N, C-alpha and C positions, 0 to 999 in steps of 0.2 A: 133615579136620584142616588148619588153615592152616599154611603153611610159613613158618618163622621167617626173616625177612629179615636178611641181614648188612649191617652199617653200614660204609660206606667214606666217607672225606672227599669232599665234592663236587668234581667236576672243574671246573676253571675253564672258562668258556664263551667267553672272549675272549683275544686275544693278550696284551693288557695284564694280564689276570688271571693268565695263564700265566707271564708275565715276573715279576710280583710274587711268585708262588709260588716260582719258581726262585730269585729274589733272597733271599727269606726263608729258604729252605732253605740257601742258600749262606752266609748270615750265621750261621745256627746252627752250621754246620760250622766256620766261621772262629773263632767264639767258643769252641767246644769244643776246637778245635785249639790256640788260643792258651792256654786254660786248662791243657790237657794239657802243653804245653811249659813254661809259666811255673810251674805249681804241682806238677807230677808229675815230669816229666823232669828239670827243674832246680829242685828245691825249695829254699826259703830255709833257710839254716842260721843260726839266731839265736844270737849270743853271749849268755851269761847276763848279767843286770843286774850292775852294778858292786857289789863288796863290799869291805869293809875288809880289809887284809892285817894281821892281828893276830898277835902272838907268843903262845906258850903261856902260859896263866895270866893273860892280859890281856884277857879277854872280858867283864868285868863292865860292865854298862851303867849310865850315870848320865844323867839327863835334866836339861837346862838350857834356859833361854829367853833370847832376845836382849833387850837393854835399850838404850834410846836412848843413842847415843854421847855421852859427856861427857869432858871432860879431867880427869884425876886424877893424882896423883903416885904412882908405884910404881917399884919397883926394876926394872932392865932386865938383870938377870943371868940366866944359864941360858937359858931359853926366850925371853926378851925380845929385841926387835929386829926387823929386817926379814927376811922369808922370801920366797924367790922360787920360781917354778915349777921343778920338777925332772923328770928323766927318768922316764917311766912314767905321766905325766899323760895323761888322755884325756877327751874330751867328744863328745857326739853326740846322735842322735835315735833314737827307737823308735816305730814305728807298726804297726798291724795292717792288712795289705792284704786286699782281697776282690775277687772276681769276681762282679758282680751281688750275689746273696744268699749266695754261697759264700765264707766267710772262709778265708784261708790258715791253714795249720797252725802257723805260727810268725810272729814279728814280723819286719818289715824293720828292720834296724839299720845305721846309718851312723856312723862314728866318725873322729876325727882327733886327732893329738897336737900339732897346731900351735896351741899355747896360750902366751900370755904373761901376765905380771902377777905379783902377789905380795900379801903381807899383812904387817901390823904387829902384833906381839904385845907386851904389857907383862906383867910378872910382879910379883906381890906375895905376901905370906904367905898370902893367901886363895886363890891359884890363878893362872891365866893368863887374860888377856883379849885377844881379837882385836879391836882397836880400828878397824882399817881393812883393806880388801881390795878389789882390783879385778882383773878378768881379761878377756882378749880372746881369742876363739876364731875362727880362720880357717875359717868354715863352707864356703868355696869349695874346701876340701881334703878334705871329708868323703868317705869311701869305705865302700861296703857290699860285699856279695857279688855285686852285679849292676851291670855297667857301664852298662846301659840306664837303671837307676834313678839312678845317679850323674850321668849326663848330663842327665837330665830335671830334677832339682832345681836345676840352674843356671838354668832358664828358668821353671819353675812351682813352686808351693808356696813353698818357702824362697827361691826366686829368688836364689841365691847369686852369680850374676854381677852382679846389681844391688845386692845387699846382702852383700858378701863377709865381713863380720865380725859377730859377736854379742858383746855385752859384759855384764858384771855388775859393779855397784859396791855394796859393803856399806853399808847405811844405819843399822844398829843393831848395837852391839857385842855380842860373844858371850863370856860369862864361863864359863870352864872351871874345874872344881874341881881341887884339888891332886892328886886321883887321876889326872887326865889326864896328868900328867907321867910316870906309870909305864906309859903305853900303854893304859890302860883305855878302852874304847869309851864315847864320850859322845854321847848323843842330843840334838840341838839343833834349835831352830827358827831358821832363817837368814832375815833380812829384808834385801832390797836391791832395786835397780833393774836390771831386765833390759832390754836393748835388742836386740830380735830383729826382723829384717825391717823395720828403720827405725822401729819402734814401741817406746816406752819404757813399762814398766809396773813398779810397785812390787809385789813379790810376797813371800810368806812360804812357805818350803818346809821339810820335815823333812830332816835330814841326820845322818850319823854321822861323828864325828871321833875321831882318835887321835893322840897326841903321844908319840913314843918316840925318845929320844935326839936325833938331828939330823933326824928326819923327822916332818913333820906331814901327815896324810892326811885328806881330806874327801870323802865320798861322798854323793850325793843325786840327786834328780830332781824335775822339775816337769812336771805333766800339765796341758794347757790346750786349750780349743777353738781350732781354727785361726784363727778370726776374731778372737780376743783380741789377736793380734799382726798383724792386717791381712792374713792369708793365707787362701787358698782351698785346700781339700783337693785335693791333686794327683791326676791321672788319667793313666795311661799308655795311649795308643792308644785311649782310650775304653772299654777292657775292664777294666783293673785300676785299682781305686780304693782309697782308704784310709778308715778309720773317722773319725768326727767329731772325735776328739781326737788330739793328738800328745804325746809325752813327750820332754823334754830331760833328759839324764842326764850326770853328770860323776863323774870320779875324779881329784881334784886332789892331787898330791903336792908338798910344798914342803920346801925345805931352807934353813938359815940362810944369809943373804947374806954 
């Protein structure tokens, strides 16, 4: 009866082969250790996506679409006039990180409240129309739950040291029905020009809006390939990468000027 031979990895026959084997093993240990520290010992804690803050009984949804901005006469009482960014506004990014083929269990999220800008509303018997809006976000103030990540996006990906601001300018008016005045949720398509990483793109994105008393709130997000705004997906230390798309999200709260 022939004796079954046990299989073992071939031993390297040269000093160079031995060195490469040791280096390869060391690399595996380093990657595993980095993954353990980054994903297990210090796991990412992702904030939930932004959501409207609605009052009881005001969660009815109404869908509207943007229309090309035109000048028209309308009364400017009640909700009409200029609105500016108020306390509680935030904007930021959301991406899924991964180590090689191993995705993280949650998203990497960075946010800032350093936002300026405002919107102009006109009011008529048919409802309220947002005729103009522009906002600027200081992306060089974005913070996440990892200082390492925050430091890196100043130099790679978003490159916020080189491009410290991202802006948005509304290019199509948004007509809100009369029910919006009571704080009902309005589902709208918002069209405007985003300037991110020094690249301007006209985009249309879904958003939710509510108008209640002296507060106008708009929540939405835009998901795009990194290359669309001239960016490359960032990598931290060559070990932690991100997926092919990024999401820009916002929670804008405005008050009458």
